[in-house]
Each structure stands twice: as structure tokens, then as C-alpha cells.
One Martini backbone bead per residue (centre of mass of N, CA, C, O) as a GRO file, in nm:
protein
  200
    1MET     BB    1  12.341   2.165  -2.705
    2SER     BB    2  12.197   2.177  -2.419
    3HIS     BB    3  11.864   2.136  -2.297
    4ALA     BB    4  11.768   2.326  -2.009
    5THR     BB    5  11.571   2.272  -1.701
    6LEU     BB    6  11.499   2.463  -1.401
    7TYR     BB    7  11.362   2.392  -1.096
    8SER     BB    8  11.299   2.666  -0.870
    9PHE     BB    9  11.398   2.842  -0.559
   10ARG     BB   10  11.548   3.118  -0.466
   11ARG     BB   11  11.578   3.051  -0.130
   12CYS     BB   12  11.688   2.776  -0.178
   13PRO     BB   13  11.982   2.618  -0.103
   14TYR     BB   14  11.974   2.391  -0.313
   15ALA     BB   15  11.915   2.576  -0.557
   16MET     BB   16  12.155   2.762  -0.530
   17ARG     BB   17  12.382   2.552  -0.579
   18ALA     BB   18  12.284   2.471  -0.857
   19ARG     BB   19  12.295   2.751  -0.994
   20MET     BB   20  12.595   2.803  -0.950
   21ALA     BB   21  12.703   2.561  -1.114
   22LEU     BB   22  12.563   2.625  -1.383
   23ARG     BB   23  12.687   2.906  -1.425
   24TYR     BB   24  12.986   2.836  -1.399
   25SER     BB   25  12.950   2.614  -1.645
   26ALA     BB   26  12.779   2.748  -1.878
   27VAL     BB   27  12.486   2.656  -1.865
   28GLU     BB   28  12.209   2.647  -2.048
   29VAL     BB   29  11.919   2.775  -1.866
   30ALA     BB   30  11.591   2.732  -1.777
   31ILE     BB   31  11.415   2.912  -1.529
   32VAL     BB   32  11.176   2.788  -1.293
   33GLU     BB   33  10.972   2.944  -1.079
   34VAL     BB   34  10.852   2.816  -0.777
   35SER     BB   35  10.562   2.749  -0.611
   36LEU     BB   36  10.519   2.582  -0.313
   37LYS     BB   37  10.190   2.602  -0.326
   38ALA     BB   38  10.215   2.566  -0.669
   39LYS     BB   39  10.312   2.313  -0.822
   40PRO     BB   40  10.404   2.209  -1.114
   41ALA     BB   41  10.304   1.947  -1.303
   42GLU     BB   42  10.568   1.906  -1.468
   43MET     BB   43  10.748   1.859  -1.219
   44LEU     BB   44  10.587   1.619  -1.090
   45ALA     BB   45  10.627   1.436  -1.342
   46LEU     BB   46  10.943   1.420  -1.304
   47SER     BB   47  10.907   1.460  -0.971
   48SER     BB   48  10.754   1.319  -0.690
   49LYS     BB   49  10.887   1.479  -0.452
   50GLY     BB   50  10.843   1.806  -0.488
   51THR     BB   51  11.141   1.919  -0.507
   52VAL     BB   52  11.389   2.145  -0.499
   53PRO     BB   53  11.572   2.073  -0.751
   54VAL     BB   54  11.502   2.039  -1.115
   55LEU     BB   55  11.657   1.866  -1.385
   56GLN     BB   56  11.621   1.903  -1.741
   57VAL     BB   57  11.827   1.694  -1.964
   58ASP     BB   58  11.836   1.519  -2.235
   59GLY     BB   59  11.596   1.329  -2.103
   60ARG     BB   60  11.685   1.403  -1.815
   61VAL     BB   61  11.656   1.353  -1.451
   62ILE     BB   62  11.755   1.581  -1.181
   63ASP     BB   63  11.670   1.575  -0.806
   64GLU     BB   64  11.967   1.656  -0.700
   65SER     BB   65  12.180   1.898  -0.622
   66LEU     BB   66  12.453   1.745  -0.628
   67GLU     BB   67  12.406   1.614  -0.907
   68ILE     BB   68  12.385   1.877  -1.060
   69MET     BB   69  12.668   1.977  -0.996
   70THR     BB   70  12.824   1.738  -1.113
   71TRP     BB   71  12.715   1.766  -1.397
   72ALA     BB   72  12.813   2.054  -1.453
   73LEU     BB   73  13.123   1.998  -1.401
   74ALA     BB   74  13.143   1.792  -1.639
   75GLN     BB   75  13.111   2.014  -1.859
   76HIS     BB   76  13.248   2.258  -1.670
   77ASP     BB   77  13.580   2.338  -1.494
   78PRO     BB   78  13.784   2.605  -1.485
   79GLN     BB   79  13.862   2.603  -1.143
   80ASP     BB   80  13.852   2.324  -1.005
   81TRP     BB   81  13.615   2.224  -0.802
   82ARG     BB   82  13.692   1.903  -0.799
   83LEU     BB   83  13.987   1.841  -0.739
   84ARG     BB   84  14.129   1.619  -0.931
   85ASP     BB   85  14.446   1.625  -0.786
   86ALA     BB   86  14.290   1.604  -0.476
   87PRO     BB   87  14.205   1.362  -0.267
   88GLU     BB   88  14.187   1.516   0.003
   89GLY     BB   89  13.987   1.731  -0.096
   90GLN     BB   90  13.765   1.531  -0.174
   91ALA     BB   91  13.723   1.405   0.106
   92LEU     BB   92  13.654   1.667   0.252
   93THR     BB   93  13.414   1.743   0.082
   94ALA     BB   94  13.239   1.495   0.146
   95ALA     BB   95  13.233   1.540   0.455
   96LEU     BB   96  13.109   1.826   0.460
   97ILE     BB   97  12.849   1.764   0.304
   98GLU     BB   98  12.743   1.549   0.494
   99GLU     BB   99  12.729   1.724   0.748
  100ASN     BB  100  12.548   1.941   0.632
  101ASP     BB  101  12.304   1.757   0.525
  102GLN     BB  102  12.268   1.558   0.794
  103VAL     BB  103  12.319   1.770   1.047
  104PHE     BB  104  12.312   2.083   1.020
  105LYS     BB  105  12.027   2.104   0.889
  106LEU     BB  106  11.872   2.020   1.141
  107HIS     BB  107  11.960   2.256   1.324
  108LEU     BB  108  11.870   2.481   1.136
  109ASN     BB  109  11.566   2.419   1.132
  110ARG     BB  110  11.531   2.455   1.445
  111TYR     BB  111  11.643   2.744   1.463
  112LYS     BB  112  11.440   2.870   1.254
  113TYR     BB  113  11.190   2.666   1.387
  114PRO     BB  114  11.124   2.648   1.713
  115GLU     BB  115  10.807   2.614   1.720
  116ARG     BB  116  10.837   2.307   1.604
  117HIS     BB  117  11.061   2.268   1.866
  118PRO     BB  118  10.976   2.301   2.198
  119GLU     BB  119  11.180   2.113   2.364
  120CYS     BB  120  11.373   2.357   2.281
  121PRO     BB  121  11.560   2.615   2.264
  122LYS     BB  122  11.698   2.803   2.022
  123GLU     BB  123  11.991   2.807   2.145
  124HIS     BB  124  12.037   2.506   2.128
  125TYR     BB  125  12.039   2.480   1.816
  126ARG     BB  126  12.266   2.675   1.771
  127SER     BB  127  12.481   2.522   1.933
  128GLU     BB  128  12.473   2.268   1.759
  129GLY     BB  129  12.561   2.419   1.490
  130GLU     BB  130  12.847   2.528   1.589
  131SER     BB  131  13.028   2.284   1.533
  132PHE     BB  132  13.047   2.347   1.229
  133LEU     BB  133  13.158   2.633   1.244
  134ARG     BB  134  13.422   2.550   1.385
  135ARG     BB  135  13.530   2.374   1.160
  136LEU     BB  136  13.542   2.596   0.943
  137GLU     BB  137  13.720   2.797   1.093
  138ALA     BB  138  13.967   2.608   1.107
  139LEU     BB  139  14.009   2.576   0.802
  140LEU     BB  140  14.035   2.898   0.750
  141ALA     BB  141  14.319   2.920   0.901
  142THR     BB  142  14.483   2.771   0.641
  143ARG     BB  143  14.274   2.903   0.428
  144PRO     BB  144  14.040   3.071   0.215
  145PHE     BB  145  13.923   2.779   0.185
  146LEU     BB  146  13.805   2.470   0.269
  147ALA     BB  147  13.983   2.268   0.035
  148ALA     BB  148  14.139   2.527  -0.078
  149ASN     BB  149  14.281   2.817  -0.248
  150HIS     BB  150  13.999   2.776  -0.383
  151PRO     BB  151  13.716   2.736  -0.503
  152SER     BB  152  13.468   2.480  -0.432
  153LEU     BB  153  13.233   2.251  -0.380
  154ALA     BB  154  13.232   2.288  -0.077
  155ASP     BB  155  13.157   2.588  -0.062
  156VAL     BB  156  12.894   2.587  -0.248
  157ALA     BB  157  12.735   2.364  -0.086
  158VAL     BB  158  12.743   2.525   0.203
  159MET     BB  159  12.686   2.836   0.197
  160PRO     BB  160  12.365   2.860   0.195
  161PHE     BB  161  12.346   2.749   0.495
  162ILE     BB  162  12.513   2.964   0.637
  163ARG     BB  163  12.339   3.197   0.550
  164GLN     BB  164  12.084   3.101   0.694
  165PHE     BB  165  12.200   3.096   0.977
  166ALA     BB  166  12.289   3.399   0.986
  167HIS     BB  167  11.980   3.511   0.928
  168VAL     BB  168  11.830   3.449   1.189
  169ASP     BB  169  12.079   3.621   1.354
  170ARG     BB  170  12.272   3.872   1.264
  171GLU     BB  171  12.384   3.988   1.527
  172TRP     BB  172  12.503   3.732   1.636
  173PHE     BB  173  12.687   3.657   1.396
  174ALA     BB  174  12.860   3.924   1.390
  175GLN     BB  175  12.973   3.848   1.706
  176ALA     BB  176  13.082   3.592   1.651
  177PRO     BB  177  13.370   3.356   1.673
  178TYR     BB  178  13.385   3.388   1.313
  179PRO     BB  179  13.574   3.569   1.114
  180ARG     BB  180  13.639   3.383   0.870
  181LEU     BB  181  13.349   3.298   0.802
  182GLN     BB  182  13.236   3.579   0.759
  183ASP     BB  183  13.427   3.650   0.525
  184TRP     BB  184  13.362   3.414   0.339
  185LEU     BB  185  13.062   3.474   0.309
  186GLN     BB  186  13.086   3.767   0.200
  187ARG     BB  187  13.239   3.697  -0.058
  188PHE     BB  188  13.003   3.540  -0.181
  189LEU     BB  189  12.772   3.753  -0.158
  190ASP     BB  190  12.952   3.967  -0.340
  191GLY     BB  191  12.967   3.787  -0.569
  192GLU     BB  192  12.888   3.745  -0.894
  193LEU     BB  193  12.754   3.467  -0.882
  194PHE     BB  194  12.544   3.515  -0.657
  195VAL     BB  195  12.412   3.768  -0.764
  196ALA     BB  196  12.311   3.635  -1.031
  197ILE     BB  197  12.131   3.396  -0.895
  198MET     BB  198  11.949   3.627  -0.723
  199ALA     BB  199  11.806   3.742  -0.940
  200LYS     BB  200  11.473   3.837  -1.026
   0.00000   0.00000   0.00000
């Protein structure tokens, strides 16, 4: 059995998705909660990037959340999050994660911290982020999850960032024209897996 240690920060969306994949895959892992103001020397020795999550397992260090997820699913993937026999689903997953990580995350950061980006009002950054919300809403019109009829890597990799976006202004999100996305998000937030990885 692998001996694994995950350096994590509870509210970090990258760490959330890594923890969800590790728990789903039933990987036994010791979780070290990191203070971002006082990062442990042992984590910095493993990964000079100084960002969570960092997984140390069997003498190997994985310091990208998506790589941690992929590693975990290679150990055990009981509900086929990888969509092994669905190349279209795999391609859609890759495209959604790329848009989330490379484009949506930028708008999310600016929407969440508009004081750091005073060149535009907060609503501008929210509007920029909404193009991704509209894409997800359209996908959810055809099935209950983003890339398949069951949860997959696409959903779990994207969900923590949608949660963060929703929480910037909960009243706005609750009345925004994304009923399927709101329902999808709530199902994850209420689900056993998410509740378990967010326990203090």
C-alpha cells in the first residue's frame, strides 16, 4: 500500500479537487494542513513552487493538482471518472479544464479581489467569467453532469472554482440565470465526498 502525504490548504480550490480525487480513489493519505503565511520547510523542500497541493507518495513528488487527480484515478476509479471508453468525453473534459484553469480562473481572481485590479469594476470581471458559466449551463441542459451522465474528472476539477465564484456574491449567484449550474453545484456541495474532504 502506498504511503502518501498531501500538503493542503482547506479552502484552496486546487487542493479541494486533489483531496476529492484521493478520497474517491480510496488512497490512504495523511493530510498536512498548511498555513499559507508559514509554509512548512518540508513542503518547500519537496516543491520550491511553495503552492498547495503537494503529494509525496512512494518517493515521488507531484505538485500539480490535476496530476495528483490523474495519479489517484490510475490507482482506483470505480465510477469511471476518466471516461475510459468515451474519447469525446475525454476531449470535452480536457477542453473544460483548460478553459477553467487558464481563462476562468483569471476572471475569478479579479472578481474576487477587484481592489487589486481597479482598472475595471467588479461587475466587469463577473461578466467576463459568465461566459464559462453559460457554457456549463448549456452542457447541463443535455445531461446531469458536464461530460457524461455520471460525475467525471471534468465536474470535480471545475466544481471548486464555480463554488468560489458563487460565493463572491451569493445573492447574485442565487438569482442568476443558471438554474442547472446552481443545481449541479448544490448536489456536489451536499454530497458525501465534498462534505468529507471539507471536514476540519
